[in-house]
N, C-alpha and C positions, 0 to 999 in steps of 0.2 A: 646814533640810530634814531630815525624819525618815529615818534610814538604813533601807535595805531589805536583805533577804537576797538577793533575786534580782530582776533587771529583765529583761524579755523583750519582744519586739515582733514583729508580723507580721500577716498577714491572717487574720481570723476571718470566716466566712461564716454565713449562715442555712442550716441543713440541713433539708431536707424528707425525712423518714424514712417510708417506706411502712408501712402497718399490716399489709399482707399479704405473704406470701412468693410474689411473682408477678413476671413480667417487667414492667418499668416502665409500658409502654403499657396494661396491664390494671389498674393500681392507680388508685384514685380517691380514696383517703383517705390523708392524710399528717399526721404529727406535725411541728410546727415546733420545731426545736431549734437549737443552734449547734455549729459545729465549726471548729477551727483549731488547728494543732499547738502554737503558742506559748501561746495562751490555755488550751488543755488542760493544758499543763505548769504554767502559772500557777495555775490552779484546783486542780490536783493538789497542788502545793506548799502552797497556802494550807490545804487540808484536812489536810495533814500537819503543820500548825502553824507555817508560816514566813510572814514578811512578804514580799509580792511585788507588783511593779508590772508592768503590761502596757499597751502602747499600740499604736495603729494609726491609720490614716486611714480614717474611716468615712464612708459616704454620709450626707448630711443627709436621711435618709428613714426610714420606719418600721422598716426592717430594721436600719439602723445604730443607731437608738435602742434597739431591742430588744437587740442585742448588748451595747451599752454598759451598759444596765441589768442585764442578766444577769450579766456579769462583775463589775460593781461589787457586785451583790447577793451574790456569793460571797465578798466581803471583799477582793478584789484592788484595789489602787490603780490607778485609770484616769485620773488627773488630767492625764496628758500625751496623752490621745487627742485627735485633731483631727477635726472634722466638715467636710465639703466639699460644695458644690453642683455641683462639676465632674463628678462621676461617681457611679454608684450603688454600693451595697453588693453584694458578690458573693454568689451563691447556689450551692448544690449539692444534688443529689438522690442518694439511695442506691437501688440496686436489689438486692433480696435474692432470689436464685433458690434458695438453700439456706443453711444455717448457715455453710457454708464458701465459698460462691460469692456474694460481695458486690461489686457494681460501683458505681463512683462517676461521676457526670456533673456536670462543673463548668460554671458560667456566671459566669466571673470575669474574662474578658478585658476590659481597660480599666476595671477596677473602681476604686473609691475607694482601696483599699489600694495599688494599683499606682502611685499618684501620689505616694506618700511620697517625700520628698527629704531630703538631708543637713541642710538648713537647719531641718527639722522636729525635729531632735534637740536635747535639753536635756543638755548635757555634765555639768552638776552632778547631774542626776537619775541618769544612768548611773554617775557616780563615787560616788554614795551607796550603791551596792550592793556586796555581796561577790562576786556572780557575775552576769555577763551571759550569758544563754542565747540562742543564735541557731540558726537552722536553714537548710537549703539550699533551702527553699521561697521565702523572701522574695527572694533575689537572682534567682530565675527569673521573677519577675513583670514586671519592666521594668528598663530601664537605671538609672532613678533609684532604684528599690528596691535594686538591686545596690550602687549608690554609697552608699546609706544604710547598708546592712549593713557595708560596709568602713569607713565613717566611724565607726560605732559601735564596731567592733573596734579601730580606731585610738585612740579615746577610752579604751576599757577598758584597753588596754595602757599607754597614757600615764599613766593614773590608778591603776594597780595593781589592777584588777578582774579576777578570774579569768574566763576565757572557756570556756564549755561549748558544744560544737558538735554538733548532731545533723544529719547529712546529709539525712535525710528526703527521699529522692530522689523526684521527681515527673516522670516522663518525658513526661507529657502537656503539660508546660510548656516543655520544651527538649530539645535533642538530647543523646545520650550524650556526644558529644565536648565540647560546651560545658559540660555538667554536670560532667564529670570535671575539666576545667580549673579551674572556679570552686570546686568542692568541695575540691580539693586545696589551692588557695590559702588557703581558709578553714581547712582542717585544720592547715596550717603555723603559723597564728597562734594556734590554740586550745590551751588547757591540758588540756582533757578532751574526748575525741572518742567519740561513741556511735553507730557505724554498725551497720546490719544486715549479715549476711554477704554478701548480694547487693550492697549498697552498697560494702562493703569490696572485693569482687571488681572492681567497676567502677572504683573509684578507684585500685587498686594493680595489678590484673592477677594478683594472688595468689589462691590457693584456700583455704588453711587459715587459721583464726583466728590462729594464731601468726605466720604469714608476713605476714598483713595488718597485724597490730598492729606488727610490726617496721618495716614500710614506713611506716606512718602516724606512727610516733614521730619520723621524720626525724632520728634520732640525738640527740634531745633527751629531757629528762625529762618526758614526757607521760604522761597516764593514758588508756588505750584500753580501752573496754568494747564487745565485739562481741555483739550480740543474736543468739541462735540459736533463737528461737521457743520452742516447747514444751520444747526441750532445755535451755534456760537461757541462759547467757552465758559468754563467756571474758573475763577481765580481765587487764590488764598495766600495771604502773607500773615505776618504777625500783627499787622494793623488794618488789613483790608480783606474782604471776601465777598463774593457775589457772582452773579451771572451777567454776561454781556451777550445780547442777541447778535446773531449773524446778519449779514446784509443779504437781501434777496438777490438771486441771480436768475435772469430770465432764460439764459441758455448756457449749459455746461458743455464746453468743447473738449477740455482735457483736464481732469482733476489731478493728474500726477504733478507733484511739485507744489500743490497748494499748502501743504503742511510746512514746507520749507519757507514759503512766502510768509505764512503766519509767524513762524519763528523770527524771520527778519523784521517783521513789523513790531513784534513784542520787544525784541532787543533794541530796536530803534527808539521805542518809547522809553525803555529803561535808560538808555544813554542820554535821553533828553530830560531825565528826572521827572517824567510824567507820573501822575497817579497810576497805580497798577491797572485800574479799570480803564483808563484812557489808553494805556499801552496795549491792553488786550483788544480794545476796539480798533486800534491801528492794525494789529495782527489780523483781525477779522476782515478788515477792509482790503489788505493786501491779498489775503487768500481768495476773497470774492473776485478780485480783478484777475488773478492768475488763472482761475478755472475757465475763463472765457477765451483763452488763447491757446493755440496748439503749441506744445513743446514745454520743456521743464523751466526754461529761463526767459523765453521770449515774452511772456506776459507779465514779468515782474515790473511793477509800476515805478514811476518817479515819485518823489516826495509831493510834488504839486498835484498829481493825479490822486494820491491817497488823501490829501487834505481836501480836495474837491468832493470826494465821496463822503468823507467823515462829516464835512460841513453842510452836506445836503445840496451841493451845487449840481450834482447829478442825481436824479431820482433813483432810490435804492433798487427798484425792480428793473432798472435798465443798466445793470452793471455788465458792461461788455465793451470791447474795443471795436 
């Protein structure tokens, strides 16, 4: 089996993106795209030059086949994807009322991805990777999805695979109380944790990045990177800590997917054995580029584009495509 840099898994849905900035009921034309935190990260990492595997349980329907072909076409390994006739592929719609007011409507209950089970995992496939990337979305889909996530984490720990965890809180899927319990359990097992400030507050009850990072380290040698939006990020490990400023963006077109781009950038830096500060700067650069393009994955940059931004070849206030 060919070794991979990163393996990730989770639900990817077909996204219907409106052509006009109007309330959803007044939109009549939509672009068909894809969106899913884990596949966003997988595609982002592939564009940054890494070998990546992504898998899910997809409906044996036109939407499931579209997702599979799209992700495969990006060069991501999809050999462990499973198709099922038991349930359909999930869908979601975006509603754009303004550049900063973007709402999401999910049609994913009892979707194919929610039927994934621990028996669907290939232990050797996970063990072939340097990093297992997991999010807090998958365990919120169903009890079997949750069991699958924890089984994958168990395999990774047993086989010496580093675990990167992005809480990716979705309160439309579960309660704050249930989310906090599960996300903290996942954080305890992870080597690298990538929460947003609001997610860190929910998980720990603390308010500052420094306090949140201390709580999430659980007294262990963990790497914590807290996303602070346009302000950048705070990072902490057993050897480094500090703030990295964000890149200025002249125009935000679509902020959805920026956090996944950030995760891809940080993971890319880790894979290249960069100082944590530099890995976080890479994450900030990817996120800044992503928000300037419409869609979840369309704006994910290549390695050269990220290097140009980091090295100042493009002026920071002109981050757009």
